[in-house]
C-alpha positions as CSV (number, residue, x, y, z in Angstrom):
1,M,8.6,7.0,-16.9
2,T,8.8,9.1,-13.8
3,E,9.0,7.9,-10.2
4,D,5.9,9.8,-9.2
5,A,3.8,7.5,-11.3
6,T,2.8,5.5,-8.2
7,T,3.5,8.0,-5.3
8,E,1.2,10.0,-3.2
9,Q,-0.3,13.3,-4.4
10,P,-0.9,15.3,-1.2
11,T,-4.0,17.5,-1.0
12,G,-5.6,19.7,1.7
13,G,-7.6,16.7,3.0
14,T,-4.5,14.6,3.8
15,T,-2.3,17.0,5.8
16,G,-2.6,15.6,9.3
17,P,-0.2,13.4,11.3
18,R,1.6,10.8,9.2
19,L,0.5,7.3,10.3
20,V,2.9,5.3,8.2
21,A,6.7,4.8,8.1
22,E,8.7,7.8,6.8
23,P,10.7,6.7,3.7
24,R,14.4,7.0,3.9
25,Q,16.6,8.3,1.1
26,D,19.1,5.5,1.2
27,G,19.4,1.8,2.2
28,V,16.6,-0.6,1.1
29,D,14.1,2.2,0.7
30,A,16.1,3.6,-2.1
31,A,16.5,0.2,-3.8
32,V,12.8,-0.4,-3.4
33,R,11.9,2.9,-5.1
34,A,14.2,1.8,-8.0
35,A,12.5,-1.6,-8.1
36,R,9.0,0.1,-8.4
37,R,10.3,2.2,-11.3
38,L,11.7,-1.0,-13.0
39,V,8.4,-2.9,-12.7
40,T,6.4,0.0,-14.1
41,A,9.0,0.6,-16.9
42,L,8.8,-3.1,-18.0
43,L,5.0,-2.9,-18.2
44,R,5.0,0.4,-20.0
45,S,7.6,-0.7,-22.5
46,G,6.9,-4.4,-23.2
47,D,9.0,-5.4,-26.3
48,G,8.4,-2.0,-27.9
49,T,11.6,-0.3,-26.9
50,G,14.0,-2.3,-29.1
51,A,16.0,-3.1,-26.0
52,D,17.6,-6.5,-25.6
53,M,15.3,-7.9,-23.0
54,A,17.3,-11.1,-22.6
55,A,20.3,-8.9,-21.6
56,V,18.0,-6.9,-19.3
57,A,16.9,-10.1,-17.6
58,K,20.5,-11.2,-17.1
59,E,21.3,-7.9,-15.4
60,I,18.2,-8.2,-13.1
61,D,19.0,-11.8,-12.3
62,A,22.6,-10.8,-11.4
63,V,21.4,-8.2,-8.9
64,T,18.8,-10.7,-7.5
65,D,21.5,-13.3,-7.0
66,R,23.8,-10.9,-5.1
67,L,20.9,-10.0,-2.8
68,T,19.8,-13.6,-2.3
69,E,23.3,-14.8,-1.5
70,N,23.7,-12.3,1.4
71,A,20.1,-12.3,2.7
72,P,19.5,-13.3,6.3
73,A,17.6,-16.4,7.2
74,V,13.8,-15.9,7.0
75,P,13.2,-16.2,10.8
76,E,15.9,-13.6,11.3
77,R,14.4,-11.2,8.8
78,L,10.9,-11.7,10.2
79,A,12.2,-10.8,13.7
80,D,13.9,-7.7,12.3
81,M,10.7,-6.6,10.5
82,W,8.6,-6.8,13.6
83,R,11.1,-5.4,16.1
84,G,9.8,-2.5,18.1
85,E,6.3,-1.1,18.5
86,G,6.3,1.6,15.8
87,V,4.6,1.4,12.4
88,T,5.8,-1.3,10.1
89,R,7.9,-0.6,7.1
90,H,7.2,-3.8,5.0
91,D,3.4,-4.0,4.4
92,P,2.2,-4.1,0.8
93,V,0.2,-0.9,0.9
94,T,2.2,1.7,2.8
95,G,5.6,0.0,3.4
96,P,8.7,1.9,2.1
97,E,10.6,-1.4,2.2
98,N,8.0,-3.2,-0.1
99,A,8.2,-2.8,-3.8
100,V,4.6,-4.1,-4.1
101,A,3.3,-1.1,-2.1
102,P,2.4,1.9,-4.3
103,P,3.1,3.3,-1.6
104,L,0.0,5.0,0.0
105,T,0.7,7.6,2.7
106,L,-2.1,7.8,5.3
107,R,-2.6,10.7,7.6
108,G,-4.9,11.2,10.6
109,R,-7.6,13.8,10.5
110,D,-9.2,15.8,13.2
111,D,-12.6,14.0,12.7
112,G,-10.9,10.7,13.7
113,S,-10.7,9.4,10.1
114,V,-7.6,8.7,8.1
115,A,-6.9,9.6,4.4
116,G,-4.3,9.4,1.7
117,V,-4.0,10.2,-2.0
118,V,-2.3,7.9,-4.5
119,T,-2.0,7.5,-8.3
120,L,-1.7,4.0,-9.5
121,D,0.1,2.9,-12.7
122,L,0.1,-0.2,-14.9
123,P,1.3,-2.7,-12.2
124,Y,-2.1,-2.3,-10.6
125,Q,-4.2,-2.7,-13.7
126,G,-7.2,-5.1,-13.9
127,P,-9.7,-4.0,-16.6
128,P,-8.2,-1.9,-19.4
129,G,-6.9,1.4,-17.9
130,H,-8.5,0.7,-14.5
131,V,-7.4,-0.7,-11.1
132,H,-7.8,-4.4,-10.4
133,G,-10.6,-5.0,-7.9
134,G,-8.3,-7.0,-5.6
135,I,-5.9,-4.0,-5.4
136,S,-8.9,-1.8,-4.3
137,A,-9.7,-4.4,-1.6
138,L,-6.0,-4.4,-0.4
139,L,-5.9,-0.6,-0.1
140,L,-9.2,-0.5,1.8
141,D,-8.5,-3.4,4.1
142,H,-5.2,-1.8,5.2
143,T,-6.7,1.7,5.4
144,L,-9.5,0.5,7.7
145,G,-6.9,-1.2,9.9
146,V,-4.9,2.0,10.1
147,A,-8.1,3.9,10.9
148,N,-8.7,1.5,13.8
149,H,-5.2,2.1,15.2
150,W,-5.7,5.9,14.9
151,A,-9.0,5.5,16.8
152,G,-7.3,3.6,19.6
153,S,-8.8,0.1,19.2
154,A,-7.4,-2.2,16.5
155,G,-7.6,-5.9,15.5
156,M,-7.5,-8.4,12.7
157,T,-9.9,-8.4,9.7
158,A,-12.8,-10.8,10.1
159,E,-15.1,-9.6,7.3
160,L,-14.6,-7.1,4.5
161,T,-17.5,-6.1,2.3
162,L,-16.9,-4.0,-0.8
163,R,-19.2,-2.3,-3.2
164,Y,-17.7,-1.5,-6.6
165,L,-19.7,1.5,-7.7
166,R,-17.8,2.3,-10.9
167,P,-14.4,1.4,-12.5
168,T,-11.5,2.8,-10.6
169,P,-9.1,4.7,-12.9
170,L,-5.4,4.4,-13.2
171,F,-3.2,7.4,-13.8
172,E,-5.2,9.9,-11.8
173,P,-5.3,10.7,-8.0
174,L,-7.4,8.4,-5.9
175,T,-8.4,9.5,-2.4
176,V,-8.5,6.6,0.1
177,T,-10.3,7.2,3.4
178,G,-11.3,5.1,6.5
179,R,-12.8,5.7,9.9
180,Q,-13.8,3.5,12.8
181,V,-17.6,3.6,13.5
182,S,-18.1,1.3,16.6
183,V,-16.4,-0.9,19.2
184,E,-18.5,-3.5,21.0
185,G,-16.4,-5.8,23.1
186,P,-13.8,-7.4,20.8
187,R,-15.8,-6.5,17.7
188,I,-14.6,-3.4,15.8
189,R,-16.4,-1.9,12.8
190,A,-14.9,0.5,10.3
191,V,-15.9,2.0,6.9
192,G,-14.0,3.5,4.1
193,E,-14.0,4.4,0.4
194,I,-11.8,5.1,-2.6
195,S,-12.9,8.2,-4.6
196,A,-11.8,9.6,-7.9
197,G,-12.6,13.1,-9.2
198,G,-14.6,13.7,-6.1
199,R,-16.9,10.7,-6.7
200,P,-16.8,7.4,-4.7
201,V,-15.7,4.4,-6.8
202,V,-15.4,1.7,-4.1
203,T,-16.8,1.6,-0.6
204,A,-16.0,-0.8,2.2
205,E,-17.4,-2.0,5.5
206,G,-15.2,-4.0,7.7
207,L,-15.5,-6.1,10.9
208,F,-12.3,-6.5,12.9
209,I,-11.7,-8.7,16.0
210,H,-9.6,-7.2,18.8
211,K,-6.8,-9.8,18.6
212,Q,-3.2,-9.8,17.3
213,L,-0.8,-12.5,16.3
214,P,2.4,-12.7,18.4
215,R,5.4,-10.9,16.8
216,P,8.4,-13.1,15.8
217,S,11.4,-12.9,18.1
């Protein structure tokens, strides 16, 4: 299993300014990359490798125990996550500090939209060989939010309507796009889609409200 099983596949359509956190080669980012590989490896192997999975579990538990023993209190960690005004590093779509994130790298485009390309592996499976519909919703909700920031007026999701046009494949590049279409007072509307092989597989329309929760301090 290779690390690039769940990483971005840049194309000519996603070469604009990077709108998400730059991954670091050390620290928690490096450990998170290893954790992504571990989760994918477990799903790909099951019990078919002949490995002593009970021993593997003990190794993983030992690492988890060491991390947990030295972890800061939750309020302290939350404050650290939200310190500063730059892009976050912990979200479950683009965050280099979050092993749940594929991660998707989004870039701004000259036409005001945002786009990224990602290939998803077995951790994101729903139907056989295809992406879980909830994962598609997660990718699009976040992408529309980033598109709103890129356009200059952002808020919190109030409604998200998705149309699943055809099954979304695993193991091949998916292009995720979003763009803001209107701002009327506090109401912001954006649209987006996931496409595979040049064909849309999921489309989204979102209503956002110009409001933000206070950051922990």
